[in-house]
N, C-alpha and C positions, 0 to 999 in steps of 0.2 A: 713467783714460782719458775723453777727450771725444768723440773720434772714432773710429769703425771702418770702415776701408776694406776691401771684399771685392773679390778677383778674380771674375770671372764664370764662365767655363767651368771646370768641375770643381770648382767652389766653391758658388756658388748654384745651378747646375745641373750635372746629371751631364755628364761631359766630351762635348762635342758631336762626335759621329763625323763631321759634315762637315767638322771641321777636319783629320780624318786622311785624308778622301779629298781635300782639297786638298793636303796635304802629299805625298800618294802620287803625285798628278797632277804636281805641281811637280817631284818628282824624276825621273818618267819623262819629263817634257818636257825637263827638263835633259839627261837621259842621250841622248835624241834630237837635241838641238840640238848637243850638242858630243861626241857619239860619236867623231868622227876624233881628239879630243884625249885620250880616255880609255883607257888601256892594258888596264885589267881591269874590266869593266863590273860584274861580280859583286861584286868586292871594293868597288868604289865604292858599291854598293848597301849592303853591310854597313857600311861607313864612316859611311853617313848613318843607320844604324840601320833599315833595310828588309831584312827577311827573309821569305821566301815569301810576297811580297806584303802584308806588314803591318808598320806602324811599331811598333817594340819600346819599351816603357816605359823611361824614363830616358835614351833617346838624344837626339841634337841635333834630331831631326825630330819627337820627341814633345814636348819641354820647352824647346827652344832658342829664343832670340829670333830674328827674321828676319835681323838682321845676323850672328848666329853661324852661321846656315844658310847665307848667302852666303860667308861667309868659307871654309866647308867646300867650297861649289861652286868657289870660285876655286882653292883648292888642287888639287881633283881635276882640274880642266880646265887648270890650269897658265897661268891668263890671268884677267883681271879682267872677271867676268860679271855685276858687280853691277847695271848698268842693265837687263840682259837679265832677272835674277831679280826685280829690283823690280817691273819692268811685269808680268811674267807673274803674280807673286804677287798684284798688286792685282786684275789681270783675274780670277783665280780666286775671289778673296774677294769682288768685286763680283757674281760669278755664284753664289754658294754659296746653297744652300737650308738654313737654319739649322734645327736641332733644339733645343727648349727644354724639357727634362725637368727639372723642379725637384727639388732633393733633398728628400726627405719632411721635413716639418716646418719647413722654412726659412722660409716665410711667417710662422708663429707666433713663430719666433725674431726676425725683424725687427720684428714687431708689439711683442714684449716689450721690445726694445731701444730702439725709438722712445718708447714709453710711460715708460721708465725715464729718458729725456732725453738719449740719445746721439744724436749726429749721425752719419749713415751716407753712405757713398760706394761708388762702384764705381771701379776701376782696372783696365782690362781691355786687352789687345793686340788686341782686336777693333776694327773700324771704327766711326765715329760711325753709319753705316748699320746696321751689324749691331747695336750697342747699342740703337738705336732699335726695331729688330725685336723683340729680346729684351724690353724694356720693354712694348711694345704687347701682345706675345703673354702675357706673365705678368701684366701690370697690377700691376706693383710699382714704377712710377714714383714714387708719392708717398712712398715710405719713404726716397728718396735726396736728399741735399742737394747732393752734387755727382757728377758722371759724368765720368770721365776716360778717353777711348778714344784709339786711336793712328792717326794719319793718315800718309800718305806722307810720308817724310822726317823725321818727328816723332822725338823720343827715345823710346826704350822701356824696360820694365823690364829689367834691374835699375838703370838710371841713375836716380839720386835725382830728377834734373830732371822726371822724369816726374810727380812729384807737385807741381810748381810751381803748377798751377791752385787746387791746395788752399791751399798756403802764401801764395800771392799775393793770394787774395781772402777769407781768413778768418784771424782772430786766434787761431791755436792753434800751440802748441809741439810739435816732432816727439815729445817724450818723452809727449805725451798723445794719442798716434795709435796705434792697432793696425792691423796689417794681417793679412788672413787669405787664404790662397791655397794652391794645390794643386802649386805647382812651387818648385823651388830659386830660380828668378828671383824669384819673388814674397817669398820668405824674403830673399833678398839685397837686394832692394829696401828692405825695412825696415832691414836692417843698414846700407846705404850712406846712407840718410835719417836714420839715428839715431833710429828710431821707437821709442815705449815698448816695444811688444810685437810680436812677429811669431809667427804661428800657422800651422802647415801643417795641411792635412786630406787625407783619403786618399779623396777622391771623384772624383780627377782622374787625371793621368798621372803625377804624381810617385811615387816609391818612398820608403817610410819611411827607408831607410837615406842617402838624399839630404839628409834634413833635419837635418843635424848643427848648423846655426846657428839653428833654430827655437828659440823659448822653449817652445813646447808643440807636440805633434803629436797631433792628434784624428781620429777616423773621420770625422766631419762638422762642419761649421760650427756647428750647433747646440750643440756642446759648450763654445762659448766662454762660454755662460751660467754655465757652472760656476766659471770663474776670475773673472768679473765679480762674480758673487754672493759 
C-alpha cells in the first residue's frame, strides 16, 4: 500500500450526531412539503428508516448516499422531488453545527502511518466547508495529502469517479490504495475503484453484517496498523 484513504464521519471521528439531526429534519420537511401526495405517512417514515423519531442503523437515511435518499423520496411522493431535496439538503448542511469527537488513538495512528511513509487522504460525503471545520477543530490537516469532499451536483461514493482527484493528480495505481470507512458505500467505493484493500470499521453507522465485501472489519481504524505491519 502507498495510500490510505479515510472516510471522516464514523471513521476518524465518532459519527457526528448533527448528521442524524439533518437527516431527521430533511425527512420531516419532505413529509410536510409533499403530505398531500403521501398516502401513509407512518409507513413512509418506516420506509426511510425513521422509527420513533430516530434513524435506524443500516437504513437509507443512516448510510445511503443523497441520490439514494432522493430516489426513495421520489418513489414515496410519486413524483420527481430531486430539485427540492437537493436544495433543502444543501441548506441544512450549510446550517449544521458539526461535532468532532476523535476516535481514541486515531492521532497516534495517523502519526505512525505518516512516519512510516504512507500518504494519507480523506474522502467524505461532507462538504468542503464541513471538512475545513473538521480540520480546523482537530488540527489534523498536516497529516493529509489529499482531501476529497462532496459539493452540490458532484459524484458521490460509491461512484469510483469520486476518487478522480487522487488518480488525476498523483501517480498511483488503484491496487496500491486502501480505503477505510464505516458504511457499505465506503466499501463499495473500494470495490468499484478496484482498490487494493477495503477496510470497514464499527465506529459509525454501518452494521457488521453489511460489510460482506470488506477485506477486513475492525472495531476502529487504529487496527489497520495490524495488517500493515
